[in-house]
N, C-alpha and C positions, 0 to 999 in steps of 0.2 A: 061501205067499208070505212070510209074516213070518219063517219059518225062513230063507228065502233072503236077506232083507234083513238079518237078524241075522248070518248067515254072512258076507255081504259087508261088514258093519260091522266084524266082528272081523278079517277079512282086511285091511280098510282100516287099522284101528288097528295091526295087526301090521306092515303095510307102512310106516306112519308111524314106528313105532319103529325099524324097519330103516333108513328114510331119515335119521332123526335120528342114528342111530349112524354111518351113512356120512358124514353132513355133519361130525360131530365128528372122525372119522378123517381126512377130507379136510383139515380145519383143522389138526390135529396134523401131518399130513405136509407141509403148506405151511409150518408153523413150522419143522419139521426141515429142509426144503429151504433156507429162508432162512438158518438157522444153519449148514448145511453150506456154503452159498455164502460166507458170511462167513469160516468156518474155512479153506476152500481159498484165498480171497483173501489172508487173513493168512499162511498157509503159503507162498504164492507169494512174498510180500515177504520172508519169513524165508529162503527159498531163496537169495536174493541175499546175505543177510547170512552164511548158512552157507557159500556159496561163497567169500566174502571170508575168513571164518575158516579155512577149509581151506587157502587159498593162504598165509595168514599162518602157520599152523601148519607147512606144508610148508617155508616159508622158515626158520622158527624151528628145525626139525629140521636143516636144512643148517648153520645158524649155531650150533648148540647148543654144540659144544665150545669154540669161540672166545668165545662169550657167557659160558659158565660160567668160563672161565679169567680173563676180564676181571672178572667179578663176584667171583670168589674173591680175586683180587689187590686189588681195590678194597676189599672188606670187611675183608681182613686188614691192609692197609698204609696206607691213606690217611687214617684217622681223625685223626691228629695234625696234618694239614696243612691249610692254608687252601684255600678253594674254588678259587682260581686255580691253586695248585700241584697240587691234585687233578686238575684238568682237564689240566694239562701232563703229569702222570704217565699219565693215561688215554690221551692222544694218543701218548705214547711207547710204551705197551704196544700200542696199535692198530697203530702203525707196525711194531713188532716182529712182530705177527701177520701183517701184510701181507707182510713179508719172508720169513716162513716158510710163507706160503700157507695160513695157518689162517683159515678163513672165520668171520666174525662180522658182527653187524648193524651197518651203517654209522651208524645212529642209536642205537647202544648207550647206555643210561642205566641206572644201578643201580635206579632207581625202577621202570622197566618190567621189569627182569629179576628182581629179588628183592622188589619192593614189591607191595602189595595196596591198591588205591585205597580200598576200604571201610575197611580198617584204618588207613590213613594219615589219612583223614578223621576217624576216631574219635580218633586221636592228637591232631589239631588241636583237636578239641572238648575234650580233656582237658588242653590247655594247651601243646602243642608249637607253637612259632612256625611260621608258614607259609612261611618262606623255604626255598629249595632245600637249603641246607647243613644246616639243622635236620632236614629230612625225610630226607636222606641219613644223617645221624647216627642218626636213629630206626631206619632200616632196618639200619644196621650194628649198633646196640645189640641189636635184637630177633633178628637172624639169626646173630650171633656166638656161638661156643661158649664163648669166654673173655671176660673183662671188657675192653671196648675203651677205649682212650684217645682222647678226642675233644676238638675245639675247640668251645666253646659261646659264640659271639660275643655273644649277647644276655644270657647269664647266667640264662636261664629254664629251662634243661634240667633242673635239679635237681627242680623241681616236677613236671615230666612223668615223670622217672625214678622218683620216689617213687610216682606214680600207677601206673606200669607194674609196679613192684615189688609193690605191694599187689595189683594185678589178677592177677599171675602167681605170687603167693605166694613171692616171692624173699626 
């Protein structure tokens, strides 16, 4: 009889260990399910953002040639002009593109075409004035292959240019 009781107690302890192991596995699986639910929920919202990005990229592909022509002209020729004359030139070039049926983004801006928001923010931290003309000048400076001639209405561009020359080993 004692042997039977000892045998049942051993079986009970073994079953208790198995039960504890299964409870731990259940808890781990529940945690994984919660995480998976959060991940799929997050990815579902990302899906909308990705769809928007795809449609923007498709539009950019259609407008690529015109946008690059406008950007190249802007980068190469407008640096010496005032902001208002730059806008007039850009409108003249857009009109010419329309006449020749060259597609371009109707909201074309040099900042969105050749600019990088993180880089521009870094420039502002390093002393570039925050106005649109200075940002455009910065984009022209950093993307041009030759030394650009620019208007600096605030007279603060020298400080920023020296920082950029140091940073880029120029």
